[in-house]
Every structure is written in C-alpha cells, then in structure tokens.
VOFI-799738 format. One line per 5 residues: number of its first residue (from 1); for each residue x, y, z of N, C-alpha, C. Coordinates in steps of 0.05 Angstrom, whole numbers, padded with zeros to 5 digits. Layout:
<recs>
NUM) X Y Z X Y Z X Y Z | ...
</recs>
This chain:
<recs>
1) 01737 01783 01998 01771 01793 01986 01782 01803 02005 | 01808 01789 02019 01831 01800 02028 01849 01809 02025 | 01855 01803 01994 01880 01811 01981 01878 01841 01976 | 01861 01856 01979 01857 01878 01967 01840 01903 01981 | 01843 01924 01981 01826 01943 01997 01794 01944 01982
6) 01776 01962 01989 01751 01963 01974 01728 01940 01989 | 01742 01922 02004 01724 01900 02008 01692 01906 02026 | 01681 01930 02014 01655 01942 02030 01635 01921 02031 | 01630 01901 02014 01607 01884 02017 01609 01863 02040 | 01643 01854 02044 01647 01835 02069 01644 01858 02091
11) 01650 01879 02091 01646 01899 02113 01618 01895 02122 | 01608 01912 02105 01570 01914 02106 01565 01884 02119 | 01567 01861 02108 01559 01838 02115 01574 01835 02144 | 01592 01837 02154 01605 01833 02183 01588 01853 02197 | 01585 01878 02196 01583 01901 02216 01558 01909 02209
16) 01537 01904 02187 01508 01914 02183 01508 01942 02170 | 01531 01951 02163 01526 01980 02153 01543 01987 02139 | 01545 02006 02117 01572 02011 02099 01587 02022 02116 | 01610 02022 02113 01638 02033 02122 01641 02064 02109 | 01657 02077 02124 01669 02101 02112 01697 02085 02107
21) 01700 02085 02084 01724 02074 02067 01743 02086 02059 | 01770 02077 02070 01796 02087 02063 01812 02067 02052 | 01800 02047 02050 01819 02027 02044 01823 02024 02008 | 01808 02036 01998 01801 02034 01964 01814 02061 01960 | 01835 02068 01941 01846 02091 01930 01828 02098 01910
26) 01802 02104 01912 01786 02118 01888 01780 02150 01893 | 01782 02159 01872 01764 02195 01873 01747 02195 01896 | 01757 02212 01914 01734 02220 01934 01709 02240 01922 | 01715 02249 01896 01691 02268 01889 01675 02247 01869 | 01676 02221 01869 01655 02209 01856 01656 02208 01832
31) 01640 02193 01812 01640 02193 01784 01629 02218 01774 | 01645 02235 01761 01635 02261 01741 01610 02255 01734 | 01595 02280 01731 01564 02278 01723 01561 02268 01689 | 01589 02278 01674 01588 02276 01647 01584 02249 01644 | 01600 02232 01655 01613 02203 01653 01585 02188 01666
36) 01576 02191 01685 01556 02177 01693 01532 02178 01675 | 01525 02207 01665 01504 02207 01642 01509 02188 01616 | 01541 02189 01613 01542 02169 01583 01538 02151 01594 | 01548 02136 01612 01543 02105 01616 01516 02098 01622 | 01497 02116 01630 01472 02112 01634 01454 02118 01607
41) 01468 02125 01592 01452 02132 01561 01461 02104 01543 | 01488 02093 01550 01499 02068 01539 01472 02048 01539 | 01453 02047 01563 01442 02026 01572 01417 02021 01556 | 01414 02041 01538 01389 02037 01520 01395 02018 01497 | 01423 02010 01494 01428 01994 01477 01444 01967 01487
46) 01431 01954 01505 01441 01931 01524 01432 01906 01502 | 01417 01912 01485 01410 01887 01465 01436 01880 01447 | 01452 01902 01440 01469 01899 01418 01501 01889 01438 | 01519 01875 01426 01547 01868 01434 01561 01894 01438 | 01580 01901 01455 01593 01921 01454 01614 01920 01425
51) 01626 01943 01424 01650 01944 01402 01671 01926 01414 | 01679 01899 01401 01700 01889 01413 01724 01899 01406 | 01730 01918 01392 01756 01933 01387 01755 01962 01403 | 01733 01973 01417 01732 01995 01430 01743 02022 01409 | 01727 02015 01379 01741 02039 01365 01735 02067 01374
56) 01713 02077 01385 01713 02102 01389 01724 02109 01410 | 01730 02094 01432 01749 02095 01456 01775 02103 01448 | 01789 02081 01438 01807 02080 01432 01817 02097 01413 | 01806 02109 01396 01817 02135 01374 01807 02158 01403 | 01791 02165 01414 01796 02189 01431 01814 02185 01446
61) 01826 02161 01463 01852 02158 01478 01873 02169 01460 | 01874 02158 01435 01895 02164 01418 01901 02196 01413 | 01882 02206 01408 01884 02236 01403 01889 02254 01432 | 01874 02241 01456 01883 02242 01483 01919 02247 01483 | 01927 02224 01482 01954 02216 01482 01975 02222 01464
66) 01962 02226 01440 01983 02233 01425 01996 02208 01403 | 01988 02182 01407 01996 02164 01395 01972 02149 01378 | 01983 02136 01355 01965 02120 01338 01942 02100 01353 | 01917 02102 01345 01900 02084 01361 01909 02059 01357 | 01928 02039 01341 01933 02015 01343 01951 02006 01364
71) 01960 02029 01376 01977 02025 01401 01965 02021 01422 | 01937 02020 01430 01922 02020 01445 01906 02000 01449 | 01903 01980 01476 01887 01954 01479 01869 01961 01506 | 01847 01961 01498 01824 01973 01523 01824 01938 01533 | 01820 01942 01559 01805 01919 01578 01793 01928 01602
76) 01783 01903 01616 01764 01902 01640 01779 01915 01661 | 01796 01941 01662 01808 01952 01687 01834 01946 01673 | 01854 01951 01696 01884 01947 01690 01887 01919 01698 | 01877 01905 01718 01883 01877 01729 01879 01864 01698 | 01857 01861 01683 01851 01845 01667 01877 01848 01648
81) 01889 01866 01645 01914 01875 01626 01934 01860 01637 | 01938 01865 01660 01964 01851 01673 01962 01821 01667 | 01938 01804 01671 01936 01779 01670 01938 01769 01635 | 01928 01787 01622 01936 01784 01596 01960 01786 01584 | 01973 01808 01601 02006 01802 01592 02022 01784 01595
86) 02011 01775 01622 02026 01753 01634 02026 01724 01612 | 01998 01724 01604 01991 01701 01590 02000 01700 01565 | 02004 01728 01552 02018 01735 01522 02042 01729 01520 | 02056 01734 01542 02088 01741 01545 02098 01709 01556 | 02080 01697 01578 02097 01677 01593 02117 01668 01602
91) 02135 01696 01608 02162 01703 01618 02173 01674 01637 | 02195 01671 01625 02205 01655 01641 02217 01662 01676 | 02224 01685 01671 02240 01701 01691 02235 01736 01695 | 02220 01739 01713 02212 01767 01721 02224 01783 01744 | 02223 01809 01744 02228 01825 01767 02206 01847 01778
96) 02196 01839 01797 02189 01864 01815 02196 01869 01845 | 02188 01898 01849 02195 01913 01872 02174 01895 01900 | 02189 01902 01917 02175 01900 01943 02177 01912 01969 | 02149 01925 01972 02127 01922 01968 02119 01936 01936 | 02097 01921 01930 02090 01927 01905 02057 01915 01899
101) 02040 01921 01882 02019 01923 01874 02019 01884 01872 | 02008 01869 01884 02006 01838 01891 01996 01830 01855 | 01986 01838 01846 01973 01824 01816 01994 01822 01796 | 02019 01831 01802 02041 01830 01779 02048 01803 01784 | 02050 01791 01810 02065 01765 01812 02043 01746 01815
106) 02021 01757 01825 02002 01733 01823 01996 01720 01792 | 01999 01744 01773 01992 01734 01744 02016 01726 01735 | 02040 01732 01745 02064 01715 01724 02068 01684 01739 | 02063 01680 01765 02066 01655 01772 02045 01635 01762 | 02017 01644 01751 02001 01629 01738 02015 01609 01715
111) 02039 01621 01707 02052 01611 01676 02080 01599 01690 | 02080 01596 01717 02111 01583 01720 02128 01599 01719 | 02127 01625 01721 02147 01640 01726 02163 01645 01747 | 02187 01650 01745 02206 01653 01767 02209 01687 01773 | 02194 01688 01798 02199 01720 01801 02212 01725 01823
116) 02229 01748 01812 02251 01759 01838 02244 01787 01848 | 02240 01789 01873 02232 01812 01883 02261 01834 01895 | 02254 01854 01886 02284 01873 01895 02264 01888 01915 | 02280 01883 01942 02272 01899 01966 02271 01930 01964 | 02259 01946 01975 02252 01969 01977 02249 01979 02005
121) 02277 01994 02011 02285 02003 02042 02264 02022 02056 | 02254 02005 02077 02240 02024 02095 02256 02055 02107 | 02282 02045 02106 02296 02066 02119 02303 02087 02094 | 02302 02083 02071 02302 02106 02049 02270 02112 02037 | 02247 02106 02060 02221 02114 02050 02216 02093 02025
126) 02226 02071 02019 02213 02051 01997 02221 02072 01974 | 02242 02085 01972 02245 02098 01943 02261 02075 01926 | 02253 02074 01895 02268 02054 01885 02297 02061 01883 | 02316 02043 01889 02343 02043 01885 02355 02043 01859 | 02377 02054 01851 02390 02048 01831 02404 02023 01824
131) 02402 02010 01848 02415 01977 01844 02394 01959 01828 | 02373 01969 01816 02348 01963 01797 02367 01956 01772 | 02376 01974 01766 02401 01973 01742 02414 01951 01741 | 02428 01938 01757 02441 01910 01759 02425 01889 01764 | 02405 01898 01773 02379 01869 01775 02368 01863 01752
136) 02366 01877 01730 02355 01871 01703 02378 01866 01690 | 02377 01838 01679 02401 01825 01664 02385 01814 01640 | 02403 01803 01626 02392 01789 01596 02369 01767 01602 | 02377 01759 01628 02356 01737 01634 02327 01746 01642 | 02327 01769 01650 02303 01778 01659 02278 01788 01633
141) 02259 01770 01634 02241 01774 01614 02228 01794 01610 | 02219 01803 01638 02188 01820 01647 02204 01836 01667 | 02197 01861 01675 02203 01884 01695 02174 01894 01700 | 02165 01891 01722 02133 01908 01729 02149 01929 01744 | 02146 01954 01740 02148 01976 01758 02118 01990 01763
146) 02110 02003 01784 02081 02017 01789 02092 02046 01795 | 02084 02064 01781 02092 02096 01787 02066 02118 01786 | 02062 02126 01808 02072 02120 01833 02063 02091 01845 | 02083 02077 01865 02083 02055 01872 02052 02057 01893 | 02046 02032 01888 02026 02024 01916 02035 01999 01925
151) 02037 01998 01953 02025 02018 01968 02040 02045 01975 | 02063 02049 01969 02078 02066 01979 02076 02099 01973 | 02060 02105 01946 02055 02126 01933 02084 02144 01929 | 02109 02120 01924 02130 02137 01915 02133 02137 01889 | 02138 02164 01872 02151 02158 01845 02184 02157 01846
156) 02190 02155 01818 02220 02149 01817 02225 02173 01793 | 02253 02179 01805 02258 02200 01790 02261 02196 01757 | 02253 02217 01740 02255 02216 01714 02278 02202 01700 | 02303 02212 01709 02317 02206 01698 02325 02176 01701 | 02321 02168 01727 02331 02138 01734 02310 02118 01714
161) 02285 02125 01714 02264 02111 01698 02281 02111 01671 | 02287 02132 01657 02298 02130 01636 02322 02107 01630 | 02333 02109 01653 02361 02096 01651 02350 02066 01651 | 02325 02059 01666 02318 02030 01670 02306 02029 01639 | 02289 02042 01624 02289 02033 01605 02309 02030 01576
166) 02322 02044 01585 02355 02041 01569 02363 02010 01574 | 02367 02009 01600 02376 01978 01611 02367 01959 01604 | 02333 01955 01601 02312 01942 01590 02319 01934 01563 | 02322 01956 01551 02327 01953 01521 02352 01937 01507 | 02366 01940 01523 02398 01928 01524 02393 01904 01535
171) 02375 01898 01546 02377 01865 01563 02356 01856 01542 | 02336 01863 01528 02317 01858 01516 02291 01847 01534 | 02298 01858 01552 02269 01862 01579 02249 01876 01569 | 02226 01866 01572 02199 01884 01566 02193 01901 01600 | 02196 01928 01598 02189 01943 01614 02156 01949 01619
176) 02138 01936 01636 02114 01950 01644 02107 01965 01656 | 02104 01993 01658 02098 02010 01674 02067 02021 01680 | 02065 02011 01705 02035 02013 01716 02031 02050 01728 | 02011 02062 01705 02012 02091 01716 01985 02093 01722 | 01971 02072 01739 01939 02077 01747 01937 02102 01758
181) 01958 02111 01778 01955 02132 01797 01967 02154 01785 | 01970 02161 01761 01990 02180 01750 01969 02212 01753 | 01942 02204 01749 01933 02228 01749 01926 02242 01773 | 01938 02236 01795 01929 02236 01829 01960 02257 01830 | 01976 02252 01819 02003 02266 01823 02000 02296 01816
186) 02020 02316 01840 02014 02342 01826 02022 02350 01803 | 02040 02338 01786 02050 02343 01762 02051 02321 01742 | 02030 02306 01735 02028 02276 01720 02047 02279 01697 | 02049 02299 01675 02072 02294 01652 02099 02294 01661 | 02101 02299 01686 02133 02295 01692 02136 02269 01711
191) 02118 02256 01714 02124 02227 01718 02111 02201 01702 | 02109 02210 01677 02103 02190 01655 02124 02181 01633 | 02121 02160 01627 02139 02152 01600 02122 02153 01575 | 02101 02164 01575 02086 02161 01550 02100 02177 01521 | 02115 02192 01535 02133 02207 01508 02157 02191 01494
196) 02162 02167 01511 02182 02145 01503 02170 02122 01494 | 02141 02121 01484 02133 02095 01471 02138 02095 01447 | 02144 02120 01432 02155 02119 01406 02180 02109 01395 | 02197 02108 01421 02227 02101 01419 02235 02074 01428 | 02216 02057 01434 02220 02028 01449 02197 02011 01444
201) 02204 01986 01432 02191 01966 01432 02182 01956 01459 | 02204 01960 01476 02207 01949 01503 02186 01955 01519 | 02171 01975 01514 02162 01997 01535 02128 01989 01533 | 02118 01984 01549 02082 01977 01552 02073 01996 01579 | 02051 02009 01577 02048 02028 01598 02017 02015 01600
206) 02010 02016 01629 01980 02013 01635 01965 02034 01649 | 01945 02042 01638 01934 02062 01650 01905 02049 01660 | 01882 02062 01678 01858 02059 01685 01840 02084 01688 | 01815 02083 01687 01792 02103 01692 01789 02089 01724 | 01795 02071 01736 01787 02057 01761 01789 02085 01782
211) 01811 02088 01782 01813 02107 01809 01808 02133 01801 | 01815 02144 01784 01818 02170 01775 01785 02185 01772 | 01774 02164 01764 01746 02181 01753 01728 02161 01773 | 01731 02146 01792 01707 02138 01806 01698 02109 01791 | 01712 02094 01772 01696 02075 01757 01704 02048 01766
216) 01709 02043 01791 01724 02017 01803 01698 02005 01798 | 01675 02005 01800 01650 01985 01791 01646 01976 01768 | 01656 02000 01747 01650 01991 01716 01675 01979 01707 | 01699 01979 01712 01724 01967 01704 01730 01971 01672 | 01744 01993 01674 01756 02002 01646 01790 02012 01652
221) 01805 01992 01635 01832 02002 01632 01843 01995 01606 | 01867 02010 01602 01875 02001 01574 01909 02002 01575 | 01922 01993 01552 01952 01986 01558 01960 02005 01530 | 01986 02012 01533 01993 02028 01504 02025 02017 01502 | 02029 02008 01481 02054 02001 01464 02056 02002 01435
226) 02081 02014 01423 02082 02012 01399 02087 01978 01389 | 02092 01955 01408 02088 01936 01404 02062 01919 01394 | 02051 01928 01371 02027 01920 01365 02020 01893 01362 | 02043 01872 01359 02040 01844 01356 02035 01838 01386 | 02047 01854 01410 02045 01841 01435 02015 01852 01437
231) 02002 01871 01430 01977 01879 01442 01957 01857 01424 | 01964 01847 01395 01948 01832 01394 01948 01807 01400 | 01969 01794 01411 01977 01770 01430 01959 01771 01455 | 01960 01799 01466 01946 01802 01494 01915 01803 01489 | 01902 01813 01467 01876 01816 01463 01868 01782 01459
236) 01883 01766 01450 01872 01738 01445 01873 01718 01469 | 01889 01730 01490 01892 01717 01514 01867 01728 01535 | 01850 01721 01529 01818 01735 01540 01797 01732 01529 | 01781 01736 01536 01748 01732 01521 01745 01760 01510 | 01737 01756 01484 01726 01776 01474 01702 01797 01485
241) 01699 01819 01478 01676 01837 01488 01686 01846 01520 | 01713 01847 01525 01714 01849 01551 01708 01879 01564 | 01701 01894 01548 01698 01922 01559 01663 01921 01548 | 01652 01931 01574 01625 01936 01562 01612 01964 01550 | 01586 01964 01534 01582 01989 01522 01581 02010 01544
246) 01578 02011 01566 01574 02027 01587 01597 02040 01594 | 01616 02017 01599 01641 02027 01606 01654 02042 01584 | 01655 02030 01553 01669 02044 01532 01662 02077 01531 | 01633 02085 01534 01616 02109 01534 01630 02119 01561 | 01628 02111 01579 01642 02131 01604 01670 02132 01606
251) 01685 02118 01591 01718 02125 01586 01719 02150 01567 | 01698 02148 01546 01702 02167 01521 01695 02196 01535 | 01673 02193 01553 01667 02215 01566 01685 02228 01587 | 01700 02211 01596 01713 02216 01618 01748 02232 01611 | 01742 02230 01581 01772 02245 01573 01766 02271 01568
256) 01733 02278 01568 01727 02308 01570 01729 02322 01596 | 01736 02307 01624 01732 02317 01646 01757 02329 01653 | 01763 02351 01644 01790 02365 01649 01791 02378 01675 | 01765 02393 01680 01765 02413 01700 01756 02389 01723 | 01747 02370 01718 01740 02350 01746 01772 02338 01755
261) 01790 02334 01737 01817 02324 01743 01832 02342 01756 | 01831 02370 01750 01838 02388 01761 01833 02391 01789 | 01802 02394 01795 01792 02393 01824 01804 02369 01839 | 01806 02350 01829 01815 02327 01848 01844 02327 01857 | 01859 02339 01834 01886 02342 01840 01892 02367 01863
266) 01874 02384 01859 01870 02408 01884 01864 02402 01905 | 01845 02381 01911 01835 02365 01933 01860 02347 01945 | 01875 02335 01928 01888 02318 01938 01916 02334 01948 | 01922 02356 01936 01943 02368 01942 01937 02380 01972 | 01913 02391 01969 01905 02408 01999 01909 02385 02024
271) 01892 02358 02013 01888 02343 02039 01907 02322 02043 | 01930 02312 02028 01944 02297 02034 01968 02311 02054 | 01974 02327 02062 01989 02343 02082 01973 02342 02102 | 01950 02345 02107 01939 02347 02121 01933 02318 02143 | 01924 02301 02124 01925 02274 02137 01950 02261 02145
276) 01971 02268 02128 01999 02260 02137 02005 02269 02167 | 02002 02289 02170 02008 02308 02193 01989 02294 02212 | 01964 02294 02215 01944 02284 02229 01960 02263 02242 | 01964 02238 02218 01971 02212 02229 01999 02215 02243 | 02022 02236 02236 02040 02233 02248 02042 02245 02283
281) 02023 02264 02281 02010 02273 02307 02003 02251 02330 | 01992 02233 02318 01985 02207 02331 02003 02195 02338 | 02029 02191 02332 02052 02170 02324 02057 02148 02315 | 02042 02160 02288 02049 02143 02267 02071 02147 02244 | 02090 02134 02241 02112 02136 02222 02090 02131 02192
286) 02097 02155 02179 02082 02164 02152 02102 02165 02129 | 02092 02146 02110 02118 02150 02090 02107 02180 02067 | 02126 02188 02059 02119 02210 02043 02105 02205 02016 | 02082 02197 02015 02073 02189 01990 02065 02214 01972 | 02060 02207 01953 02059 02234 01928 02030 02227 01914
291) 02012 02209 01925 01991 02202 01904 01962 02206 01927 | 01944 02198 01925 01918 02198 01931 01920 02172 01967 | 01939 02167 01973 01943 02153 01992 01969 02152 02012 | 01962 02140 02031 01991 02146 02048 01998 02118 02060 | 02022 02107 02062 02028 02085 02074 02038 02096 02101
296) 02028 02082 02122 02042 02083 02157 02048 02064 02165 | 02052 02070 02189 02064 02047 02209 02057 02053 02238 | 02045 02041 02254 02036 02048 02280 02037 02010 02294 | 02047 02013 02313 02045 01981 02327 02023 01973 02346 | 02003 01989 02345 01989 01986 02365 01976 01958 02356
301) 01969 01944 02369 01953 01916 02359 01926 01918 02353 | 01919 01902 02335 01896 01905 02317 01878 01930 02313 | 01905 01947 02304 01889 01974 02289 01865 01972 02274 | 01873 01961 02250 01845 01965 02234 01820 01953 02241 | 01822 01927 02255 01795 01912 02272 01785 01942 02286
306) 01795 01948 02307 01784 01970 02318 01774 02001 02308 | 01787 02005 02282 01774 02020 02261 01749 02013 02258 | 01754 01985 02245 01732 01978 02231 01706 01975 02252 | 01709 01972 02275 01687 01976 02296 01678 01999 02296 | 01689 02021 02290 01675 02044 02291 01670 02057 02264
311) 01667 02036 02243 01657 02042 02212 01680 02056 02198 | 01707 02052 02205 01717 02062 02186 01740 02033 02175 | 01748 02038 02151 01755 02013 02133 01787 02023 02127 | 01808 02018 02132 01832 02021 02119 01844 02000 02113 | 01870 01996 02098 01876 01975 02084 01902 01963 02104
316) 01900 01939 02109 01919 01924 02126 01940 01916 02112 | 01966 01925 02111 01992 01918 02091 02005 01899 02103 | 01992 01888 02121 02014 01865 02133 02017 01838 02108 | 02003 01842 02090 02003 01817 02077 02024 01827 02044 | 02030 01846 02042 02046 01857 02023 02069 01846 02023
321) 02097 01834 02004 02116 01826 02010 02134 01848 02011 | 02151 01856 02034 02163 01874 02038 02153 01896 02061 | 02125 01882 02070 02123 01900 02102 02118 01883 02118 | 02091 01875 02135 02089 01868 02150 02074 01877 02173 | 02064 01864 02200 02046 01872 02216 02052 01906 02222
326) 02037 01918 02224 02036 01946 02239 02039 01968 02212 | 02034 01955 02187 02035 01974 02160 02005 01975 02151 | 02001 02000 02147 01975 02000 02140 01972 02024 02109 | 01951 02024 02097 01948 02046 02077 01918 02055 02079 | 01918 02081 02076 01896 02104 02075 01896 02115 02055
331) 01871 02116 02046 01861 02140 02019 01865 02165 02033 | 01873 02184 02013 01862 02213 02020 01830 02220 02011 | 01819 02232 02028 01788 02238 02020 01788 02265 02026 | 01764 02277 02020 01755 02302 02035 01765 02311 02066 | 01761 02336 02068 01764 02340 02099 01750 02333 02117
336) 01719 02336 02111 01710 02319 02130 01707 02298 02133 | 01715 02275 02113 01716 02248 02119 01744 02244 02134 | 01767 02258 02124 01789 02251 02134 01790 02263 02163 | 01777 02279 02174 01774 02297 02199 01761 02268 02220 | 01742 02256 02199 01727 02233 02223 01748 02209 02228
341) 01765 02202 02203 01783 02175 02203 01806 02193 02225 | 01814 02215 02227 01835 02220 02246 01824 02219 02276 | 01800 02229 02280 01784 02225 02306 01782 02198 02312 | 01778 02179 02292 01772 02148 02300 01796 02140 02310 | 01822 02144 02297 01846 02141 02301 01850 02147 02335
346) 01848 02175 02338 01851 02183 02360 01841 02166 02382 | 01813 02160 02382 01798 02146 02402 01813 02112 02400 | 01829 02103 02380 01833 02074 02379 01856 02080 02389 | 01874 02101 02390 01906 02100 02399 01909 02115 02429
</recs>
C-alpha cells in the first residue's frame, strides 16, 4: 500500500525483517492492557453476529461526550465513515485543503464530485488561512477539515474554526471535521468542535480509536452529528455488522483508559520537541506540528529508501497534493526508538 504509512507487511517482504515503523502515527505505548483483555474476552462469542447498532459502545460514547446516543454512528475506522459520508451525500462540489489526508478526495471523486483544493503555504508552516472563509460558497456542498491536520500536525485557532462553521451554516455546506488525532494534543478540549454539535445540523465530527489506543489492526471509528437523518443514510451506505464484536468490546474498554491517555500525552509532549530538535540539527526543515508526528523536509535523494535499508520506515510525503519530493512524515515514539531513528538519519545524511 503506497498511499499510506504503516505498510510493515510490504517492508517485511522486501527486507525480510520487521521495521522500526515511524510511518504510522499510532500510539507508541501499544494497546492498553484493559482494552486487550476486553477484545480477547469477546472472542468467546465469535459464533454470534456483532450488535449491528453497537448499542453498548454508542451509549458509553454518548456518556463520555455528553451527547445523545442517537447522534453517534460507529464504523470500521474513520476511513469507513469517510466513504459512507461521501456515498450518503454524493456532493457535487467539495473543498479540501492541500496537503491533507488523501481519503477525503478519494472518497469524494468516487461519486463524480468536483473537488477544489485550498493550498496551505509552506512559508506559513501550512497554517489554515482565513481565505478559507471566502472559499466556502453556496455552491460548496461539503468541506473536509482535519484537526490537527495530517500530515502537517497543525491545528486551527478555535475562533477561526467557529467562523468556518458559521460560514458553512450560512452557505448550507456540511462541515466534516476529522478529529482522529485530537487525543494526542497537549490540550484536546481546546481543539474540538464537540460542544458545537447541538447548535448546528451542518457539523459532523469524525473520531477513531485507531491511533490513540493502538487499534489500527482492529478498525474502530465513529461519527457524531445531530443530523440523525444523515447518520441513518451513512449507515445504509455500507454493509451491516461493520464493527466486529472484539472491536466493540475494545472501544467500550478504551473509554475507561483515562490514565493511559494522560501518560500518552505526557510522552508525546516530552518527545516531540526532542525529535524536532534532532531533525533540525541534521539540517531538516521541521514543521511545528502539535500532534504525535512531524512533517519535515530534506533534499537528500532517496532518504526514505536509505533509511529503510537500515530498518527504519518513514512516510514519504511526495505524493501528497501540496507537497512534493523531499517532504517526509515521522511519528513521535519513545525516547529509545526516537534516538535510533535520529542515529539512522545521521548515518544517511
């Protein structure tokens, strides 16, 4: 799989060993013990179909986020819900930023949607500009925003986000905000629009356990919106039983792991500056990311391939719209792994 990070299987086939994987932005703490136990316990009931409505998980998510359970739709990861949203809405025209997560545009174009890209300036460290307000027009059916953005790691000022929501409401534009990396931020509540859900039918928020709880292999995400008709339509735009019983059990257990998330944020808060400083000392231009990954530039030819030969996998971002050759993304991991990565970078450079 060349369009995403985390292709450990392809690496292992090519090099005959597992990589030290900095290409996937998954929690370096691994799966919490309580979550693993819950998923394993659910294996005893594999002869039964999973709850197609994810009732228990939705009720626990509703209590955790302070919204009605009817405002939540669970899916097989956020990507599943992105494709369901595009299929349910079938927008004629949509707006995305560049660079950003490629699956927004991939899902939209499946339905013949005309996608406009709003360029993010490298000179401004890829911050979202206020010009996005004028880029949203009554002809814009859907706007995808990633907060924090992937691959830049940048967040948007809360006041600008609220103005964007107001603009979308005035234009009749659906605002879909991907908050899958929110848990890695230093202050997650300051960078979410969850408290705006009750005020706007034009808002849909995407969340996932994939990254924050190390469940990339189990696949679990959810969408939140007061527009229950939209959620019902999204549910119909895919197969039933989208969320396995082990995934539902893991998600319910993950909501109890508050100490785990606090430890995770402490680690990222400590290691992100260390990794950024190390990359800068090696001559890299480092984007001031705020999540558990860093976007950086170095013009050395074949950097990702030469690192792979040393057992280290990073995300080559040259295929992102708005980037190009020389741009890479690296996850923030623990100190020992980060030191190994920086040592390999020093050898290569």
